[in-house]
Each structure stands twice: as structure tokens, then as C-alpha cells.
PADO-530414 format. One record per residue (C-alpha): residue number from 1; residue in three letters; x, y, z. Coordinates in steps of 0.05 Angstrom, whole numbers, plus 5000, padded with zeros to 4 digits. Layout:
# PADO-530414
MARGU num residuo    u    v    w
MARGU NUM     ALA    X    Y    Z
...
This chain:
# PADO-530414
MARGU num residuo    u    v    w
MARGU   1     UNK 4999 4999 5001
MARGU   2     UNK 5038 5070 4980
MARGU   3     UNK 5039 5119 5033
MARGU   4     UNK 4975 5160 5045
MARGU   5     UNK 5003 5230 5055
MARGU   6     UNK 5042 5268 5015
MARGU   7     UNK 5068 5348 5049
MARGU   8     UNK 5067 5373 4974
MARGU   9     UNK 4997 5349 4962
MARGU  10     UNK 4942 5393 4951
MARGU  11     UNK 4896 5407 5015
MARGU  12     UNK 4830 5362 5012
MARGU  13     UNK 4784 5421 4995
MARGU  14     UNK 4824 5427 4930
MARGU  15     UNK 4817 5363 4914
MARGU  16     UNK 4754 5358 4914
MARGU  17     UNK 4746 5415 4858
MARGU  18     UNK 4787 5387 4815
MARGU  19     UNK 4746 5321 4833
MARGU  20     UNK 4673 5354 4813
MARGU  21     UNK 4707 5391 4755
MARGU  22     UNK 4728 5325 4734
MARGU  23     UNK 4667 5297 4743
MARGU  24     UNK 4634 5344 4706
MARGU  25     UNK 4678 5322 4640
MARGU  26     UNK 4655 5258 4642
MARGU  27     UNK 4730 5243 4665
MARGU  28     UNK 4718 5191 4715
MARGU  29     UNK 4783 5160 4728
MARGU  30     UNK 4811 5231 4737
MARGU  31     UNK 4756 5249 4786
MARGU  32     UNK 4770 5176 4814
MARGU  33     UNK 4838 5204 4832
MARGU  34     UNK 4827 5270 4873
MARGU  35     UNK 4765 5242 4906
MARGU  36     UNK 4818 5183 4940
MARGU  37     UNK 4873 5237 4951
MARGU  38     UNK 4818 5278 4980
MARGU  39     UNK 4802 5213 5023
MARGU  40     UNK 4870 5203 5038
MARGU  41     UNK 4875 5278 5075
MARGU  42     UNK 4801 5285 5102
MARGU  43     UNK 4777 5208 5112
MARGU  44     UNK 4716 5232 5144
MARGU  45     UNK 4698 5302 5118
MARGU  46     UNK 4624 5292 5087
MARGU  47     UNK 4638 5331 5024
MARGU  48     UNK 4685 5279 5006
MARGU  49     UNK 4638 5225 5018
MARGU  50     UNK 4580 5266 4984
MARGU  51     UNK 4632 5277 4918
MARGU  52     UNK 4650 5197 4928
MARGU  53     UNK 4569 5184 4927
MARGU  54     UNK 4566 5231 4863
MARGU  55     UNK 4621 5188 4828
MARGU  56     UNK 4587 5122 4839
MARGU  57     UNK 4530 5150 4814
MARGU  58     UNK 4556 5170 4747
MARGU  59     UNK 4595 5107 4739
MARGU  60     UNK 4526 5060 4734
MARGU  61     UNK 4561 5005 4768
MARGU  62     UNK 4578 5031 4832
MARGU  63     UNK 4641 5063 4823
MARGU  64     UNK 4679 4989 4854
MARGU  65     UNK 4726 4987 4788
MARGU  66     UNK 4749 5052 4786
MARGU  67     UNK 4790 5040 4851
MARGU  68     UNK 4815 4977 4830
MARGU  69     UNK 4867 4941 4880
MARGU  70     UNK 4941 4932 4857
MARGU  71     UNK 5005 4916 4882
MARGU  72     UNK 5021 4982 4914
MARGU  73     UNK 4952 5019 4922
MARGU  74     UNK 4941 5085 4947
MARGU  75     UNK 4918 5091 5011
MARGU  76     UNK 4863 5137 4996
MARGU  77     UNK 4837 5096 4939
MARGU  78     UNK 4837 5029 4989
MARGU  79     UNK 4791 5069 5027
MARGU  80     UNK 4744 5102 4969
MARGU  81     UNK 4736 5019 4947
MARGU  82     UNK 4720 5001 5023
MARGU  83     UNK 4659 5055 5026
MARGU  84     UNK 4636 5030 4957
MARGU  85     UNK 4638 4964 4978
MARGU  86     UNK 4599 4974 5038
MARGU  87     UNK 4545 5011 4995
MARGU  88     UNK 4538 4959 4944
MARGU  89     UNK 4518 4916 5009
MARGU  90     UNK 4585 4881 5018
MARGU  91     UNK 4608 4911 5085
MARGU  92     UNK 4655 4859 5107
MARGU  93     UNK 4703 4867 5047
MARGU  94     UNK 4698 4937 5068
MARGU  95     UNK 4718 4927 5133
MARGU  96     UNK 4775 4893 5117
MARGU  97     UNK 4805 4945 5079
MARGU  98     UNK 4790 4992 5127
MARGU  99     UNK 4834 4955 5171
MARGU 100     UNK 4882 4951 5111
MARGU 101     UNK 4890 5025 5122
MARGU 102     UNK 4882 5024 5191
MARGU 103     UNK 4947 4973 5197
MARGU 104     UNK 4971 5025 5145
MARGU 105     UNK 4968 5086 5176
MARGU 106     UNK 4936 5079 5254
MARGU 107     UNK 4926 5150 5276
MARGU 108     UNK 4877 5167 5215
MARGU 109     UNK 4807 5150 5227
MARGU 110     UNK 4793 5114 5169
MARGU 111     UNK 4734 5079 5196
MARGU 112     UNK 4700 5140 5230
MARGU 113     UNK 4645 5144 5180
MARGU 114     UNK 4565 5131 5203
MARGU 115     UNK 4558 5048 5166
MARGU 116     UNK 4618 5032 5211
MARGU 117     UNK 4589 5055 5272
MARGU 118     UNK 4517 5042 5254
MARGU 119     UNK 4485 4982 5298
MARGU 120     UNK 4459 4956 5232
MARGU 121     UNK 4523 4935 5201
MARGU 122     UNK 4531 4888 5269
MARGU 123     UNK 4470 4855 5256
MARGU 124     UNK 4489 4845 5176
MARGU 125     UNK 4566 4821 5199
MARGU 126     UNK 4536 4764 5254
MARGU 127     UNK 4589 4751 5309
MARGU 128     UNK 4640 4711 5276
MARGU 129     UNK 4647 4763 5228
MARGU 130     UNK 4654 4818 5272
MARGU 131     UNK 4699 4777 5309
MARGU 132     UNK 4742 4760 5266
MARGU 133     UNK 4750 4850 5239
MARGU 134     UNK 4760 4859 5313
MARGU 135     UNK 4819 4808 5307
MARGU 136     UNK 4850 4836 5252
MARGU 137     UNK 4838 4911 5279
MARGU 138     UNK 4882 4882 5341
MARGU 139     UNK 4933 4850 5304
MARGU 140     UNK 4947 4919 5260
MARGU 141     UNK 4965 4960 5313
MARGU 142     UNK 5013 4958 5369
MARGU 143     UNK 4999 4931 5445
MARGU 144     UNK 4978 4984 5481
MARGU 145     UNK 4955 5032 5422
MARGU 146     UNK 4997 5098 5436
MARGU 147     UNK 4941 5158 5465
MARGU 148     UNK 4945 5189 5402
MARGU 149     UNK 4917 5138 5360
MARGU 150     UNK 4864 5116 5407
MARGU 151     UNK 4809 5161 5380
MARGU 152     UNK 4816 5129 5311
MARGU 153     UNK 4804 5064 5334
MARGU 154     UNK 4734 5085 5371
MARGU 155     UNK 4691 5064 5309
MARGU 156     UNK 4715 4995 5324
MARGU 157     UNK 4705 4994 5392
MARGU 158     UNK 4639 5022 5379
MARGU 159     UNK 4622 4963 5326
MARGU 160     UNK 4645 4918 5392
MARGU 161     UNK 4592 4952 5423
MARGU 162     UNK 4539 4940 5379
MARGU 163     UNK 4557 4867 5360
MARGU 164     UNK 4557 4857 5441
MARGU 165     UNK 4486 4886 5448
MARGU 166     UNK 4456 4844 5388
MARGU 167     UNK 4499 4775 5413
MARGU 168     UNK 4510 4788 5490
MARGU 169     UNK 4540 4714 5503
MARGU 170     UNK 4584 4698 5445
MARGU 171     UNK 4648 4683 5482
MARGU 172     UNK 4694 4697 5416
MARGU 173     UNK 4664 4762 5406
MARGU 174     UNK 4676 4774 5477
MARGU 175     UNK 4743 4757 5477
MARGU 176     UNK 4764 4800 5415
MARGU 177     UNK 4729 4859 5439
MARGU 178     UNK 4763 4854 5504
MARGU 179     UNK 4829 4851 5467
MARGU 180     UNK 4812 4918 5430
MARGU 181     UNK 4785 4952 5487
MARGU 182     UNK 4853 4931 5532
MARGU 183     UNK 4890 4963 5475
MARGU 184     UNK 4852 5032 5475
MARGU 185     UNK 4864 5035 5552
MARGU 186     UNK 4782 5013 5565
MARGU 187     UNK 4809 4964 5622
MARGU 188     UNK 4755 4960 5654
MARGU 189     UNK 4702 4947 5599
MARGU 190     UNK 4763 4890 5572
MARGU 191     UNK 4761 4858 5638
MARGU 192     UNK 4686 4861 5637
MARGU 193     UNK 4673 4830 5566
MARGU 194     UNK 4735 4775 5583
MARGU 195     UNK 4696 4763 5646
MARGU 196     UNK 4631 4748 5608
MARGU 197     UNK 4669 4710 5555
MARGU 198     UNK 4700 4657 5603
MARGU 199     UNK 4630 4655 5637
MARGU 200     UNK 4587 4638 5570
MARGU 201     UNK 4648 4586 5546
MARGU 202     UNK 4704 4570 5591
MARGU 203     UNK 4756 4564 5536
MARGU 204     UNK 4845 4571 5535
MARGU 205     UNK 4832 4642 5495
MARGU 206     UNK 4781 4662 5540
MARGU 207     UNK 4831 4653 5609
MARGU 208     UNK 4885 4689 5566
MARGU 209     UNK 4840 4754 5540
MARGU 210     UNK 4811 4754 5611
MARGU 211     UNK 4888 4746 5653
MARGU 212     UNK 4913 4798 5595
MARGU 213     UNK 4856 4844 5625
MARGU 214     UNK 4865 4835 5694
MARGU 215     UNK 4939 4842 5692
MARGU 216     UNK 4930 4917 5656
MARGU 217     UNK 4883 4940 5713
MARGU 218     UNK 4936 4913 5766
MARGU 219     UNK 4900 4850 5793
MARGU 220     UNK 4958 4805 5789
MARGU 221     UNK 4936 4745 5825
MARGU 222     UNK 4868 4736 5788
MARGU 223     UNK 4905 4750 5721
MARGU 224     UNK 4959 4689 5741
MARGU 225     UNK 4896 4654 5760
MARGU 226     UNK 4866 4663 5690
MARGU 227     UNK 4932 4648 5665
MARGU 228     UNK 4943 4584 5694
MARGU 229     UNK 4873 4562 5676
MARGU 230     UNK 4894 4579 5608
MARGU 231     UNK 4949 4530 5612
MARGU 232     UNK 4901 4470 5642
MARGU 233     UNK 4864 4481 5575
MARGU 234     UNK 4924 4467 5531
MARGU 235     UNK 4977 4445 5567
MARGU 236     UNK 5024 4456 5500
MARGU 237     UNK 5015 4518 5489
MARGU 238     UNK 5081 4555 5510
MARGU 239     UNK 5062 4624 5496
MARGU 240     UNK 5021 4627 5557
MARGU 241     UNK 5075 4592 5600
MARGU 242     UNK 5118 4658 5572
MARGU 243     UNK 5058 4702 5593
MARGU 244     UNK 5060 4677 5665
MARGU 245     UNK 5136 4676 5671
MARGU 246     UNK 5128 4752 5644
MARGU 247     UNK 5084 4770 5695
MARGU 248     UNK 5118 4737 5760
MARGU 249     UNK 5174 4771 5742
MARGU 250     UNK 5150 4839 5727
MARGU 251     UNK 5127 4830 5797
MARGU 252     UNK 5189 4807 5838
MARGU 253     UNK 5179 4728 5831
MARGU 254     UNK 5238 4714 5797
MARGU 255     UNK 5244 4642 5823
MARGU 256     UNK 5173 4629 5803
MARGU 257     UNK 5180 4661 5738
MARGU 258     UNK 5250 4611 5721
MARGU 259     UNK 5202 4556 5736
MARGU 260     UNK 5154 4565 5697
MARGU 261     UNK 5201 4579 5632
MARGU 262     UNK 5245 4519 5656
MARGU 263     UNK 5174 4478 5653
MARGU 264     UNK 5168 4511 5574
MARGU 265     UNK 5231 4491 5549
MARGU 266     UNK 5231 4419 5574
MARGU 267     UNK 5177 4416 5520
MARGU 268     UNK 5204 4455 5465
MARGU 269     UNK 5273 4479 5483
MARGU 270     UNK 5270 4518 5409
MARGU 271     UNK 5211 4555 5426
MARGU 272     UNK 5221 4634 5407
MARGU 273     UNK 5173 4654 5464
MARGU 274     UNK 5207 4609 5513
MARGU 275     UNK 5274 4619 5492
MARGU 276     UNK 5287 4696 5481
MARGU 277     UNK 5240 4696 5563
MARGU 278     UNK 5285 4647 5593
MARGU 279     UNK 5345 4685 5565
MARGU 280     UNK 5317 4756 5582
MARGU 281     UNK 5292 4724 5667
MARGU 282     UNK 5371 4696 5671
MARGU 283     UNK 5394 4756 5658
MARGU 284     UNK 5358 4786 5706
MARGU 285     UNK 5377 4745 5759
MARGU 286     UNK 5446 4741 5750
MARGU 287     UNK 5464 4801 5702
MARGU 288     UNK 5513 4753 5664
MARGU 289     UNK 5522 4778 5586
MARGU 290     UNK 5527 4708 5566
MARGU 291     UNK 5460 4705 5568
MARGU 292     UNK 5443 4764 5523
MARGU 293     UNK 5495 4733 5479
MARGU 294     UNK 5468 4663 5474
MARGU 295     UNK 5401 4705 5462
MARGU 296     UNK 5421 4743 5401
MARGU 297     UNK 5464 4676 5377
MARGU 298     UNK 5383 4648 5370
MARGU 299     UNK 5348 4715 5342
MARGU 300     UNK 5407 4709 5283
MARGU 301     UNK 5398 4626 5281
MARGU 302     UNK 5324 4635 5279
MARGU 303     UNK 5304 4693 5226
MARGU 304     UNK 5234 4674 5220
MARGU 305     UNK 5209 4673 5286
MARGU 306     UNK 5133 4674 5296
MARGU 307     UNK 5135 4751 5316
MARGU 308     UNK 5187 4801 5338
MARGU 309     UNK 5210 4802 5408
MARGU 310     UNK 5235 4862 5457
MARGU 311     UNK 5271 4828 5507
MARGU 312     UNK 5346 4830 5473
MARGU 313     UNK 5335 4905 5473
MARGU 314     UNK 5300 4910 5530
MARGU 315     UNK 5350 4892 5570
MARGU 316     UNK 5412 4925 5542
MARGU 317     UNK 5370 4994 5547
MARGU 318     UNK 5411 5035 5595
MARGU 319     UNK 5463 4991 5610
MARGU 320     UNK 5535 5027 5592
MARGU 321     UNK 5553 4999 5523
MARGU 322     UNK 5498 4946 5512
MARGU 323     UNK 5454 4994 5493
MARGU 324     UNK 5484 5070 5500
MARGU 325     UNK 5563 5099 5511
MARGU 326     UNK 5584 5118 5578
MARGU 327     UNK 5612 5187 5598
MARGU 328     UNK 5672 5204 5557
MARGU 329     UNK 5732 5206 5601
MARGU 330     UNK 5781 5266 5599
MARGU 331     UNK 5826 5232 5541
MARGU 332     UNK 5764 5207 5497
MARGU 333     UNK 5735 5284 5496
MARGU 334     UNK 5778 5309 5448
MARGU 335     UNK 5792 5287 5370
MARGU 336     UNK 5838 5228 5363
MARGU 337     UNK 5903 5249 5353
MARGU 338     UNK 5929 5213 5291
MARGU 339     UNK 5983 5220 5237
MARGU 340     UNK 5979 5292 5192
MARGU 341     UNK 5990 5297 5120
MARGU 342     UNK 6065 5279 5102
MARGU 343     UNK 6081 5242 5160
MARGU 344     UNK 6106 5167 5171
MARGU 345     UNK 6157 5117 5181
MARGU 346     UNK 6216 5141 5141
MARGU 347     UNK 6234 5066 5119
MARGU 348     UNK 6174 5070 5081
MARGU 349     UNK 6138 5018 5106
MARGU 350     UNK 6054 5016 5124
MARGU 351     UNK 6049 5065 5180
MARGU 352     UNK 6014 5042 5242
MARGU 353     UNK 5938 5083 5242
MARGU 354     UNK 5967 5124 5298
MARGU 355     UNK 6017 5146 5239
MARGU 356     UNK 5988 5150 5184
MARGU 357     UNK 5967 5215 5149
MARGU 358     UNK 5905 5235 5156
MARGU 359     UNK 5857 5288 5125
MARGU 360     UNK 5797 5307 5143
MARGU 361     UNK 5734 5266 5119
MARGU 362     UNK 5700 5286 5044
MARGU 363     UNK 5631 5320 5062
MARGU 364     UNK 5594 5245 5043
MARGU 365     UNK 5631 5217 5099
MARGU 366     UNK 5613 5270 5149
MARGU 367     UNK 5541 5265 5118
MARGU 368     UNK 5536 5197 5136
MARGU 369     UNK 5562 5208 5202
MARGU 370     UNK 5515 5254 5225
MARGU 371     UNK 5453 5219 5198
MARGU 372     UNK 5480 5162 5242
MARGU 373     UNK 5510 5167 5304
MARGU 374     UNK 5476 5174 5367
MARGU 375     UNK 5491 5155 5442
MARGU 376     UNK 5441 5105 5451
MARGU 377     UNK 5433 5036 5402
MARGU 378     UNK 5379 4977 5419
MARGU 379     UNK 5437 4927 5427
MARGU 380     UNK 5497 4912 5399
MARGU 381     UNK 5478 4870 5334
MARGU 382     UNK 5435 4928 5325
MARGU 383     UNK 5487 4980 5332
MARGU 384     UNK 5526 4933 5279
MARGU 385     UNK 5471 4925 5230
MARGU 386     UNK 5460 5008 5231
MARGU 387     UNK 5531 5021 5224
MARGU 388     UNK 5529 4992 5142
MARGU 389     UNK 5511 5061 5124
MARGU 390     UNK 5583 5068 5129
MARGU 391     UNK 5608 5013 5093
MARGU 392     UNK 5624 5039 5027
MARGU 393     UNK 5668 5087 5066
MARGU 394     UNK 5747 5091 5051
MARGU 395     UNK 5792 5079 5099
MARGU 396     UNK 5816 5146 5099
MARGU 397     UNK 5749 5177 5104
MARGU 398     UNK 5731 5130 5172
MARGU 399     UNK 5806 5151 5194
MARGU 400     UNK 5791 5226 5175
MARGU 401     UNK 5734 5229 5211
MARGU 402     UNK 5764 5201 5268
MARGU 403     UNK 5822 5249 5265
MARGU 404     UNK 5770 5317 5249
MARGU 405     UNK 5703 5293 5274
MARGU 406     UNK 5651 5335 5235
MARGU 407     UNK 5610 5387 5276
MARGU 408     UNK 5538 5365 5306
MARGU 409     UNK 5482 5363 5260
MARGU 410     UNK 5434 5412 5251
MARGU 411     UNK 5379 5373 5295
MARGU 412     UNK 5340 5369 5352
MARGU 413     UNK 5395 5321 5373
MARGU 414     UNK 5459 5359 5351
MARGU 415     UNK 5437 5417 5384
MARGU 416     UNK 5420 5386 5449
MARGU 417     UNK 5494 5357 5447
MARGU 418     UNK 5531 5420 5429
MARGU 419     UNK 5494 5461 5483
MARGU 420     UNK 5507 5413 5537
MARGU 421     UNK 5555 5359 5526
MARGU 422     UNK 5599 5371 5464
MARGU 423     UNK 5645 5319 5496
MARGU 424     UNK 5592 5264 5483
MARGU 425     UNK 5588 5284 5409
MARGU 426     UNK 5660 5267 5403
MARGU 427     UNK 5652 5202 5431
MARGU 428     UNK 5585 5187 5386
MARGU 429     UNK 5638 5207 5328
MARGU 430     UNK 5684 5156 5352
MARGU 431     UNK 5640 5102 5370
MARGU 432     UNK 5604 5103 5305
MARGU 433     UNK 5663 5111 5265
MARGU 434     UNK 5695 5052 5298
MARGU 435     UNK 5631 5019 5281
MARGU 436     UNK 5636 5037 5215
MARGU 437     UNK 5708 5000 5200
MARGU 438     UNK 5673 4937 5217
MARGU 439     UNK 5642 4929 5151
MARGU 440     UNK 5702 4961 5119
MARGU 441     UNK 5737 4904 5076
MARGU 442     UNK 5693 4843 5104
MARGU 443     UNK 5715 4802 5052
MARGU 444     UNK 5776 4787 5075
MARGU 445     UNK 5794 4739 5135
MARGU 446     UNK 5785 4757 5206
MARGU 447     UNK 5864 4751 5236
MARGU 448     UNK 5897 4784 5181
MARGU 449     UNK 5840 4839 5159
MARGU 450     UNK 5846 4909 5153
MARGU 451     UNK 5786 4921 5203
MARGU 452     UNK 5815 4882 5257
MARGU 453     UNK 5879 4908 5255
MARGU 454     UNK 5860 4979 5258
MARGU 455     UNK 5807 4971 5299
MARGU 456     UNK 5874 4933 5351
MARGU 457     UNK 5912 4986 5328
MARGU 458     UNK 5863 5040 5350
MARGU 459     UNK 5849 5009 5419
MARGU 460     UNK 5928 5007 5435
MARGU 461     UNK 5958 5066 5409
MARGU 462     UNK 5901 5117 5415
MARGU 463     UNK 5873 5135 5477
MARGU 464     UNK 5821 5185 5453
MARGU 465     UNK 5793 5129 5413
MARGU 466     UNK 5811 5068 5448
MARGU 467     UNK 5741 5046 5479
MARGU 468     UNK 5709 5061 5417
MARGU 469     UNK 5757 5018 5376
MARGU 470     UNK 5743 4955 5432
MARGU 471     UNK 5674 4970 5432
MARGU 472     UNK 5672 4960 5359
MARGU 473     UNK 5708 4896 5372
MARGU 474     UNK 5664 4868 5415
MARGU 475     UNK 5603 4881 5368
MARGU 476     UNK 5649 4834 5323
MARGU 477     UNK 5639 4787 5377
MARGU 478     UNK 5570 4791 5383
MARGU 479     UNK 5553 4778 5315
MARGU 480     UNK 5607 4733 5295
MARGU 481     UNK 5623 4680 5341
MARGU 482     UNK 5685 4658 5306
MARGU 483     UNK 5722 4717 5335
MARGU 484     UNK 5700 4713 5397
MARGU 485     UNK 5763 4687 5431
MARGU 486     UNK 5800 4733 5397
MARGU 487     UNK 5765 4788 5421
MARGU 488     UNK 5760 4760 5489
MARGU 489     UNK 5836 4760 5489
MARGU 490     UNK 5846 4830 5472
MARGU 491     UNK 5788 4869 5524
MARGU 492     UNK 5826 4810 5579
MARGU 493     UNK 5898 4849 5563
MARGU 494     UNK 5873 4915 5569
MARGU 495     UNK 5829 4908 5627
MARGU 496     UNK 5891 4869 5660
MARGU 497     UNK 5926 4931 5656
MARGU 498     UNK 5882 4976 5679
MARGU 499     UNK 5869 4932 5733
MARGU 500     UNK 5944 4945 5752
MARGU 501     UNK 5953 5012 5744
MARGU 502     UNK 5889 5034 5792
MARGU 503     UNK 5933 5003 5841
MARGU 504     UNK 5979 5059 5843
MARGU 505     UNK 5934 5117 5819
MARGU 506     UNK 5861 5133 5784
MARGU 507     UNK 5849 5113 5722
MARGU 508     UNK 5796 5164 5692
MARGU 509     UNK 5763 5112 5641
MARGU 510     UNK 5769 5049 5686
MARGU 511     UNK 5694 5037 5710
MARGU 512     UNK 5687 5047 5637
MARGU 513     UNK 5726 5001 5606
MARGU 514     UNK 5703 4950 5663
MARGU 515     UNK 5632 4953 5629
MARGU 516     UNK 5655 4949 5569
MARGU 517     UNK 5694 4883 5590
MARGU 518     UNK 5624 4859 5619
MARGU 519     UNK 5586 4855 5558
MARGU 520     UNK 5639 4821 5518
MARGU 521     UNK 5630 4753 5501
MARGU 522     UNK 5664 4688 5522
MARGU 523     UNK 5701 4733 5575
MARGU 524     UNK 5737 4684 5627
MARGU 525     UNK 5707 4683 5701
MARGU 526     UNK 5777 4717 5730
MARGU 527     UNK 5773 4772 5680
MARGU 528     UNK 5700 4776 5698
MARGU 529     UNK 5708 4778 5766
MARGU 530     UNK 5758 4838 5759
MARGU 531     UNK 5709 4876 5710
MARGU 532     UNK 5660 4874 5766
MARGU 533     UNK 5705 4893 5814
MARGU 534     UNK 5729 4956 5786
MARGU 535     UNK 5663 4973 5765
MARGU 536     UNK 5636 4971 5832
MARGU 537     UNK 5690 5016 5854
MARGU 538     UNK 5692 5068 5807
MARGU 539     UNK 5612 5072 5795
MARGU 540     UNK 5600 5095 5859
MARGU 541     UNK 5650 5145 5854
MARGU 542     UNK 5623 5164 5783
MARGU 543     UNK 5548 5161 5803
MARGU 544     UNK 5532 5229 5783
MARGU 545     UNK 5566 5234 5720
MARGU 546     UNK 5523 5163 5704
MARGU 547     UNK 5456 5199 5729
MARGU 548     UNK 5481 5261 5686
MARGU 549     UNK 5491 5220 5626
MARGU 550     UNK 5413 5178 5638
MARGU 551     UNK 5375 5239 5648
MARGU 552     UNK 5415 5278 5583
MARGU 553     UNK 5392 5219 5539
MARGU 554     UNK 5326 5207 5563
MARGU 555     UNK 5325 5291 5539
MARGU 556     UNK 5353 5267 5479
MARGU 557     UNK 5306 5212 5460
MARGU 558     UNK 5247 5256 5476
MARGU 559     UNK 5277 5313 5431
MARGU 560     UNK 5290 5270 5369
MARGU 561     UNK 5225 5224 5375
């Protein structure tokens, strides 16, 4: 389905003028295009529907064929066809199209028209079809629906009310209506409808709908009881086990939650919902990054999961290096000190990265970096994927970005960074440039690759970019299990050096490096213990800085949303 709005499009009123002119000239196809455009801009404007009715009458066959469905159909044409199908006595087909439009643009009031909210429609549909439409709506929108988009779903909720008035004991209708009501924050109504559905016909899905509604109402004990009854109806539905485990964990009952998820895994060790929940809960239990790495491996190896999960991002959100940068120590608050044009080894051998001549990056490299750099990411594999936008840059451009960082972008994010913490922008430049280096010459085998050599040299020889380079290496270990032993050794080498140095004097980036080590796959237990000690000691000293960064990131995410 094509996009439904375009800032360059004419206002609905002007589209209607053009539609009427075309209609008067007998150019029905041209008129249909303008009516569809007007519907996309103002889906409930009475004048639009009046013109659509005139067009249908002029066509002689109801006008449906003027709005054919193709591979990429403009959303206004889809909605026009829906209204004409309803007028032709085929409202179920029309509703299917309106739901498709809702999935495409959930905030638009596509269904806010009299024929959808009329009690007569509920009578014509019957309870089964009404329930099917409600299920389609629930599948098309997020759970919960963001507040700005809830008003656009009220016509579907009115359809549910009308249908339940006519069929007050239909369990499937009551359950699907409850699911929709819960999504739009009508929680008491959701509980009432789901309770009536279970009373009318006890079933697994009825108990699930009731459990979800009760959970949204804060009635956790009753919600868990309903979900347990759902398991009794169908012990093989492992998604319910995961729901029970998640609910228990959310209320501080982690041991019980883990028992439930282990029961699910005993039945099917590769069931996606159970695997995602299990790794998330195990990480909650002990904070070991191995659980998140295992989850990332599972996601990579199972790209066709039944639906998207947010467990990995949830666990990484706000955590140093797993989901965001750490405050920049003094040594990383400046541009990387690399070589300058005309410098290099006198013997003509290839210079190390620290001595390599560097020129300012190209304008294109700076543009791409400005679009990409951000102090937060969902999780390391997501950061790696995002950095592919720098894959085609030359090595000279990538090193140029480190030595000559571009100015902050003229965006909400850039303005906040420039005004409150310019050092954080430099940190972002370094992190994302090093992630870009991971995509450089990926055809080269890792041990002797340019990307590994440059990142290792940056980590060892360029203090300003060392942590950013190490993070890129750690990210490589997340996405490629074959490099984990190598990366773990590199991180251990650096952490050991810092741990030794801290015995004699404070090391400004010790806490940050410790958190980076704790994000590294396959680190040995002794190094993990060292990292936890360093993080525990220095985090207390840097609590103010961490809190300031957390506050700043919240502000950045709010302003750049």
C-alpha cells in the first residue's frame, strides 16, 4: 500500500474542486484519483463522501472498479473502495480494507464514518464476522496503542459494543472485543467483556484474554490464576507459560518465573517465546552477559520467528555499552590524535594507524556520520547493522572522521549535544566510526583483516578512540562467534593493564572499560570478576556522571523522537 499523505499534496478542499470538475467533464478515472487524494487528507469530511457518492452514481456500476486493488495501491483508493463496497451491500469486504488502511496509518480516522458505527452493520455481519474484524484490528495495531492513535480506533470499539448488544453471550466476540478495549486503555470494559466471555464458554483463549485484561487492571493474582487455567485447557501452548513467567518476573517473583519458563523449555527447547523470555529472566537473575549473547545467537539463527520480540533490547536499554555510550573520560573528550598529511615511517613501511597520514573526511562521509551517530542503540547487533551505512567509505575517510570530527548536526539531537555536552558528540563520532570500520573489507578473513588491524591499533595506540575501537571489537564478537576468543583476549589484555594501573593511581576510564569488559562475550570468570570489582568501586565515584548521562539521554530521545 502506498503512502497516504504527502506534504506536497493539495488540501482536501482543492482536491474536491478538481474531482468535481473532472466529474462534470465525464473524466471519471481522473475524478477518482482526486477523490482518493481527498480521502487520504480528510477521511471523515462529509463533502468528500458526497463527491464519492456522486462519482459512484455517475459510473453506473457503483464505482468500485474505479478504485482497483493493485500491488501498491494508494491508501485513499483503498478507503474509497471500502466505502463503495459497503454501499453495494458488501460491508465485510469494506471493513477488511478499512482495517488494512488502519494497519498502514494507525493514527488516521479511516473508520470514523456512519456505516461503520451503525448498529445495523453489527446485525448484518453476525458475531463470527464481527469477531474476525476485531481480531484483524488488534493484529494491525501495537499493544498498547499510543494515546494519540486511540481516537482513530473508537469506531471499531463502537462496532464491538453494537455487536455485543446483539450477541451478548458470544464468547469469541466478547474475547476479541476485550482485546481491543484493552489496547485502547478501556481496561474496566476489557475486564467486563472478557469475564462474560469466560462465563459463557470457558476456553483457553477466553482465559488468556481475561488474564491480559486483569493484568492491565493491576489485578495480578487474578490474572495469574486465569493464565494458569489457560494452561490447563492447553498444556502445549508455551506462549502462555512465557506470559506467566513474564508476569511473575514483573512483580518480583523471579524464582517462580524461571520455574515456569524452564517447564516450557522442557517441552520445546527452541520455542521462540520461551527462549527469549528465558534468556531475559536469567540475565535479570545474575546480570551475566552470556545470556544476552546466547539470545542474540538464537535471533541470528532463527530469523523466521513467529513474531518480533523486544527482550534483548529491553535488557540492553540504558546499560553501559550494551545500549548506550558511557560518559567520556578526559582522554576521549577530544579528537583522535592521528598522523598528519606528509608524516609516516622513514623506511617506507606501512605506518600504524596512529602514524598514518590523515586528511579531513569527505563531505559525504561527514553527512553519513551525522545521520547515524547517536549515544544510544537497541543492542550491539543492532548497532552493527545500523553502521552498514558507512560500509562503502574509504579507510582514509573513516580515519579522517576520527581525526577531524564533523560538527554536530543541525537536528534536535545535535543541538542538545552541542549545548550540553559537546564531548558526548565526539564520543558518538568515535563509536560509530569504529563500528563503520567493522564493515570495511568484510571479505578479508578476520585474523589478518584490515578492519581488525586498524581497530586493534586504535585500541592500543590512540587513547582518545581506544574505548570506541574496543567496543567495535566487542560488537564483532557479538555478531560473529568465530572471533570471540580473539576479542576476549584483547579486552582481557586491556582490562588487566588498567586493573594493574589502578593499584597505583586512579584511572579515569576504569569504570567505562570495566563495563565494556562485562559486555564482552566469552570472557573468562577471573576477568569478569576483575571487571565487576572495577565497576563496583568506580561506579560509586562516578554516580553523578552516570546520572547526568542518563538524564541527558532521556532528554535526547524525547527531543529526537
